[in-house]
C-alpha positions as CSV (number, residue, x, y, z in Angstrom):
1,X,-75.0,-11.7,27.1
2,X,-77.8,-9.8,28.4
3,X,-77.8,-7.7,31.1
4,X,-81.2,-7.7,32.9
5,X,-80.4,-10.7,36.0
6,X,-82.6,-12.2,37.6
7,X,-86.4,-13.4,37.0
8,X,-88.6,-10.9,35.3
9,X,-92.6,-11.5,35.8
10,X,-94.5,-10.0,33.0
11,X,-98.6,-9.0,34.2
12,X,-100.4,-9.1,30.7
13,X,-100.1,-11.8,28.5
14,X,-101.7,-9.7,25.4
15,X,-99.3,-8.1,21.9
16,X,-96.6,-6.4,24.2
17,X,-96.7,-8.8,27.2
18,X,-96.2,-11.2,24.9
19,X,-93.5,-10.1,23.1
20,X,-91.9,-8.9,25.7
21,X,-91.4,-12.4,27.4
22,X,-90.3,-13.9,23.9
23,X,-87.7,-11.8,23.9
24,X,-86.4,-12.1,27.1
25,X,-86.8,-15.7,26.9
26,X,-85.0,-16.2,23.6
27,X,-81.8,-14.3,25.4
28,X,-81.9,-17.4,28.3
29,X,-84.4,-14.7,31.2
30,X,-86.4,-16.3,33.2
31,X,-89.8,-15.2,32.4
32,X,-92.8,-15.9,34.5
33,X,-96.0,-14.6,32.9
34,X,-99.4,-13.8,34.4
35,X,-102.8,-13.0,33.3
36,X,-106.5,-11.6,35.3
37,X,-107.5,-14.7,31.9
38,X,-106.7,-18.1,32.5
39,X,-107.2,-18.7,29.0
40,X,-104.8,-15.6,27.9
41,X,-102.0,-17.0,30.0
42,X,-101.9,-20.0,28.8
43,X,-101.5,-18.9,25.2
44,X,-99.2,-16.6,25.9
45,X,-97.5,-19.9,28.5
46,X,-97.5,-22.4,25.3
47,X,-96.3,-19.7,22.8
48,X,-93.1,-19.6,24.9
49,X,-93.0,-16.4,25.7
50,X,-92.5,-17.6,30.2
51,X,-93.5,-20.4,32.4
52,X,-97.3,-19.9,35.4
53,X,-95.3,-17.8,38.8
54,X,-94.8,-20.5,41.5
55,X,-95.5,-19.1,45.0
56,X,-91.6,-19.1,45.9
57,X,-91.1,-16.5,42.6
58,X,-88.5,-13.8,44.1
59,X,-88.8,-11.6,40.0
60,X,-86.3,-8.6,40.2
61,X,-88.2,-6.5,37.8
62,X,-92.1,-6.7,37.3
63,X,-93.4,-5.6,34.0
64,X,-97.0,-4.4,33.9
65,X,-98.6,-4.2,30.6
66,X,-102.5,-4.2,31.5
67,X,-104.8,-1.9,30.0
68,X,-104.5,2.1,30.7
69,X,-107.1,2.4,33.3
70,X,-105.8,-0.6,35.6
71,X,-102.7,0.2,34.9
72,X,-101.8,2.2,38.2
73,X,-103.8,-0.8,40.5
74,X,-102.2,-3.1,39.0
75,X,-98.6,-1.8,39.6
76,X,-99.6,-0.5,43.5
77,X,-100.4,-3.8,43.3
78,X,-97.4,-4.8,42.6
79,X,-95.0,-3.8,44.5
80,X,-97.4,-4.4,47.8
81,X,-96.5,-7.9,47.1
82,X,-93.2,-7.6,45.6
83,X,-91.6,-5.9,48.4
84,X,-88.0,-6.5,46.5
85,X,-89.1,-5.9,42.8
86,X,-88.8,-2.8,40.3
87,X,-91.7,-2.6,38.9
88,X,-92.8,-0.4,36.0
89,X,-95.4,-0.1,33.3
90,X,-95.7,0.2,29.6
91,X,-98.7,2.1,29.8
92,X,-99.2,5.2,26.1
93,X,-99.8,8.1,29.2
94,X,-97.2,8.1,31.7
95,X,-98.7,11.0,34.0
96,X,-101.9,9.9,35.6
97,X,-100.4,6.7,36.4
98,X,-97.6,8.0,38.0
99,X,-100.6,10.5,39.7
100,X,-102.6,8.0,41.4
101,X,-99.5,6.2,42.3
102,X,-97.9,9.2,44.1
103,X,-102.3,9.8,45.7
104,X,-101.9,5.9,47.4
105,X,-98.7,6.2,49.0
106,X,-96.5,3.4,46.4
107,X,-92.9,3.2,47.0
108,X,-91.9,4.5,44.1
109,X,-88.8,4.6,44.6
110,X,-89.2,0.9,43.1
111,X,-91.4,2.4,40.6
112,X,-89.9,3.7,36.9
113,X,-92.6,4.2,34.3
114,X,-91.6,2.9,31.0
115,X,-93.8,3.1,27.0
116,X,-92.2,1.3,24.0
117,X,-93.0,2.9,20.7
118,X,-93.9,0.2,18.9
119,X,-97.2,-2.2,18.1
120,X,-99.4,-3.9,15.6
121,X,-103.1,-2.9,15.0
122,X,-103.9,-6.9,16.2
123,X,-103.3,-7.6,20.0
124,X,-103.2,-10.2,21.2
125,X,-100.4,-13.1,22.6
126,X,-100.3,-14.5,19.0
127,X,-99.6,-11.2,18.1
128,X,-96.3,-11.4,20.1
129,X,-93.1,-11.5,18.0
130,X,-90.1,-11.2,20.2
131,X,-88.5,-9.1,17.7
132,X,-91.4,-6.4,18.2
133,X,-88.8,-3.7,19.8
134,X,-85.7,-4.0,17.6
135,X,-84.8,-0.6,17.2
136,X,-87.6,1.1,18.4
137,X,-87.7,4.0,21.1
138,X,-88.2,2.4,24.2
139,X,-88.9,5.6,26.4
140,X,-88.2,5.3,30.1
141,X,-90.2,8.0,33.2
142,X,-87.9,8.0,36.2
143,X,-89.9,10.3,39.2
144,X,-88.1,12.4,41.5
145,X,-88.0,9.5,44.1
146,X,-87.3,6.5,41.2
147,X,-83.9,5.3,42.6
148,X,-81.2,5.0,40.1
149,X,-80.8,1.2,40.0
150,X,-84.3,1.0,39.6
151,X,-83.8,3.5,36.4
152,X,-80.3,1.4,35.3
153,X,-82.7,-1.7,35.1
154,X,-85.1,-0.5,33.2
155,X,-82.4,0.4,30.9
156,X,-80.9,-2.7,30.5
157,X,-84.2,-4.3,30.4
158,X,-84.5,-2.2,26.7
159,X,-81.3,-2.8,25.5
160,X,-81.6,-6.8,26.2
161,X,-85.3,-6.1,23.7
162,X,-83.1,-4.5,21.4
163,X,-84.9,-0.9,21.8
164,X,-83.2,2.8,22.4
165,X,-83.8,3.7,25.5
166,X,-84.8,7.7,25.9
167,X,-84.9,9.3,28.8
168,X,-88.3,11.9,29.7
169,X,-90.5,13.1,32.8
170,X,-93.6,11.7,32.4
171,X,-95.5,15.4,31.5
172,X,-93.0,15.7,28.3
173,X,-93.4,11.7,27.0
174,X,-97.7,12.2,27.3
175,X,-96.6,15.9,25.5
176,X,-94.5,13.6,23.2
177,X,-97.1,10.9,22.2
178,X,-100.4,13.2,22.4
179,X,-98.4,14.7,18.7
180,X,-96.8,12.3,17.5
181,X,-99.6,8.8,18.1
182,X,-102.0,9.7,19.7
183,X,-103.2,12.9,17.2
184,X,-102.3,10.9,14.3
185,X,-104.6,7.5,15.7
186,X,-107.5,10.1,15.8
187,X,-107.2,12.2,13.0
188,X,-106.4,8.0,10.5
189,X,-110.1,7.4,12.7
190,X,-112.0,10.7,11.8
191,X,-110.3,10.1,8.0
192,X,-111.9,6.2,7.8
193,X,-115.2,7.1,9.6
194,X,-115.8,9.2,6.3
195,X,-116.0,6.3,4.5
196,X,-119.3,5.4,6.1
197,X,-120.8,7.7,3.5
198,X,-119.1,7.2,0.5
199,X,-121.1,6.1,-2.2
200,X,-120.8,1.6,-2.6
201,X,-118.7,2.2,-6.0
202,X,-116.9,5.3,-4.7
203,X,-114.3,3.0,-2.5
204,X,-113.3,0.9,-6.1
205,X,-111.1,3.8,-7.2
206,X,-109.7,2.8,-3.1
207,X,-105.3,3.0,-3.7
208,X,-102.2,3.0,-1.6
209,X,-102.7,6.9,-0.4
210,X,-106.6,5.9,1.0
211,X,-104.4,3.2,2.9
212,X,-102.1,4.3,4.2
213,X,-103.9,7.0,5.8
214,X,-106.6,4.6,7.7
215,X,-104.3,1.6,8.1
216,X,-103.8,2.6,12.1
217,X,-108.0,3.2,11.7
218,X,-108.6,-0.7,12.2
219,X,-106.6,-0.5,15.4
220,X,-108.5,-1.4,18.7
221,X,-111.1,1.2,19.7
222,X,-111.5,-0.2,23.3
223,X,-107.8,0.4,23.8
224,X,-107.4,3.8,22.5
225,X,-110.5,5.4,24.3
226,X,-108.6,4.3,27.2
227,X,-105.0,5.9,26.5
228,X,-107.4,9.2,24.8
229,X,-109.3,9.6,27.8
230,X,-105.6,9.4,29.7
231,X,-104.0,11.9,28.2
232,X,-107.2,14.6,27.2
233,X,-105.5,17.7,27.8
234,X,-101.8,17.0,25.7
235,X,-104.2,15.3,23.2
236,X,-106.8,18.6,23.3
237,X,-104.0,21.1,23.0
238,X,-102.7,19.2,19.9
239,X,-106.7,18.9,18.0
240,X,-106.7,22.3,18.4
241,X,-104.2,23.7,16.8
242,X,-105.1,20.5,13.7
243,X,-108.8,22.7,14.1
244,X,-106.9,25.8,13.4
245,X,-106.1,24.8,10.4
246,X,-108.8,22.3,9.3
247,X,-110.8,25.8,9.7
248,X,-108.8,27.2,7.5
249,X,-108.7,25.5,4.4
250,X,-112.3,24.8,4.9
251,X,-112.4,28.7,4.7
252,X,-110.6,28.8,1.3
253,X,-113.2,26.6,-0.3
254,X,-116.1,28.8,1.2
255,X,-114.1,31.0,-1.8
256,X,-111.3,30.5,-3.4
257,X,-111.6,33.8,-6.0
258,X,-111.4,35.8,-2.4
259,X,-108.4,37.7,-1.3
260,X,-106.0,35.7,0.5
261,X,-107.5,32.3,-0.4
262,X,-105.5,30.7,-2.3
263,X,-102.6,31.6,-0.1
264,X,-104.2,30.0,2.8
265,X,-104.9,26.8,1.3
266,X,-101.3,27.0,-0.3
267,X,-99.4,27.9,3.5
268,X,-101.0,25.0,4.7
269,X,-100.0,22.3,2.0
270,X,-96.6,24.1,2.7
271,X,-96.6,23.5,5.8
272,X,-97.3,20.0,5.6
273,X,-94.5,19.1,3.4
274,X,-92.0,20.7,5.6
275,X,-93.7,18.7,8.8
276,X,-92.8,15.7,6.9
277,X,-89.5,16.6,6.6
278,X,-88.7,16.9,10.2
279,X,-89.9,13.0,10.5
280,X,-86.2,11.3,11.6
281,X,-85.3,9.2,9.2
282,X,-83.5,5.3,8.9
283,X,-81.9,4.7,12.7
284,X,-83.6,8.1,13.5
285,X,-81.1,9.5,11.7
286,X,-82.3,13.3,9.8
287,X,-84.7,12.9,6.7
288,X,-83.6,12.6,3.3
289,X,-84.9,12.4,0.2
290,X,-84.9,9.1,-1.7
291,X,-84.5,8.7,-5.4
292,X,-87.8,6.5,-6.1
293,X,-87.8,4.0,-8.7
294,X,-91.1,1.7,-9.9
295,X,-90.7,-2.0,-10.6
296,X,-94.1,-3.4,-12.4
297,X,-94.1,-7.1,-10.9
298,X,-96.4,-10.2,-11.9
299,X,-98.7,-11.1,-9.0
300,X,-97.7,-14.7,-8.6
301,X,-95.6,-16.6,-5.5
302,X,-91.7,-15.7,-5.4
303,X,-91.6,-12.6,-8.0
304,X,-91.7,-10.0,-5.3
305,X,-88.1,-12.8,-4.0
306,X,-86.8,-13.0,-7.6
307,X,-86.7,-8.4,-7.4
308,X,-84.9,-8.6,-4.4
309,X,-82.8,-11.5,-4.4
310,X,-81.4,-9.4,-7.6
311,X,-81.2,-6.2,-6.3
312,X,-79.1,-7.4,-4.1
313,X,-77.3,-9.0,-6.1
314,X,-76.9,-5.5,-8.1
315,X,-75.1,-4.4,-5.1
316,X,-77.4,-1.7,-4.2
317,X,-79.2,-0.6,-0.6
318,X,-82.6,-1.0,-0.1
319,X,-83.7,2.3,1.7
320,X,-87.1,1.9,1.8
321,X,-89.5,-0.5,0.0
322,X,-93.8,0.1,-0.6
323,X,-96.3,-2.4,-2.4
324,X,-99.8,-1.1,-4.6
325,X,-102.0,-3.9,-6.1
326,X,-102.5,-2.6,-9.2
327,X,-106.9,-2.2,-9.3
328,X,-108.2,-4.0,-12.5
329,X,-105.0,-6.0,-13.4
330,X,-102.9,-8.3,-12.1
331,X,-99.9,-6.5,-11.4
332,X,-97.7,-4.7,-8.2
333,X,-96.1,-1.8,-8.1
334,X,-93.0,-1.6,-6.7
335,X,-91.7,1.8,-4.7
336,X,-88.0,0.7,-4.2
337,X,-86.1,3.8,-2.8
338,X,-82.7,4.4,-2.6
339,X,-80.1,7.1,-2.6
340,X,-79.9,9.8,-5.5
341,X,-76.3,9.2,-6.5
342,X,-77.9,5.4,-6.8
343,X,-80.3,5.6,-8.5
344,X,-79.2,5.5,-11.9
345,X,-77.2,2.5,-11.9
346,X,-80.2,0.7,-10.4
347,X,-82.5,1.5,-12.5
348,X,-79.9,0.8,-15.9
349,X,-79.6,-2.7,-13.9
350,X,-83.2,-3.9,-13.6
351,X,-83.8,-2.9,-17.0
352,X,-80.6,-4.9,-18.2
353,X,-82.2,-7.7,-16.5
354,X,-85.7,-7.8,-18.1
355,X,-88.0,-6.0,-15.3
356,X,-90.5,-3.9,-16.4
357,X,-90.0,-0.6,-15.2
358,X,-92.6,2.4,-14.3
359,X,-92.2,6.3,-15.1
């Protein structure tokens, strides 16, 4: 049974707006969806994310899903147009939006900023998914004037979408996303930019490591310019720490024979190991060291499905999975991650069934 009652109005028919609409429609909520682009609106409606708004609509909740540079003015317009509705936005920065609304003397009791920590490299309505937010944190940034009822409604929305509500102040949110979202985007983009300097044959050696570290560099550059420009102070602080470590590495390479150079390089690498261990693990629990089993499969239909089906028959739970294609050979390397105590049983059972194991 859904917690959100009444009609929900979505402004912005992109990835996030469409995904919210799809998820709410799936549980029976009345959803209208609007967009400055009639074509985008029609696409989202045809996709099943909601209906066209009516003049008689009186939404209980309005979710603003527009680019960061127009978020505040759109929120303000919705607050004024629907005086009985609670309004939230899903922009990736929160402080700048709240500051603009405060200056404009917006009715902040009915405004609660929020940010679903979910997304995809591709945007637009057709990339929308009803399960996009499932199991993901949904940050709720109530301001000092937000009413308890408004904040509760946002928590109910997050729960209805399968998310985990997390309460933060706007300032704490912006500092956190600078480290866990904005800095990784910049570092990935900077790394991918270096590939333009590579010799043509060098990139033929690319493996999964390069793909993993540059994947998010394919994200919408225009959108990220807006996000980063709205959180410059916190992103600069995060970049400063990164730059200091990078400078240490460069200095070490100037003369590895110099006293302390090798230890400085090693310390940066070991600090990275410790940082990875701090990232929450499965379902937000403490990070766990899993055993890794690598299986070689032929690059043809049905092989992955067969492998996963047989692992299910063996009765061992997969904690994670990665797939890498072998350059120059039509095989794939499937990295299976399991609890250490399950490794030997999985290896023995897969070998018995004829699977080729690497290592």
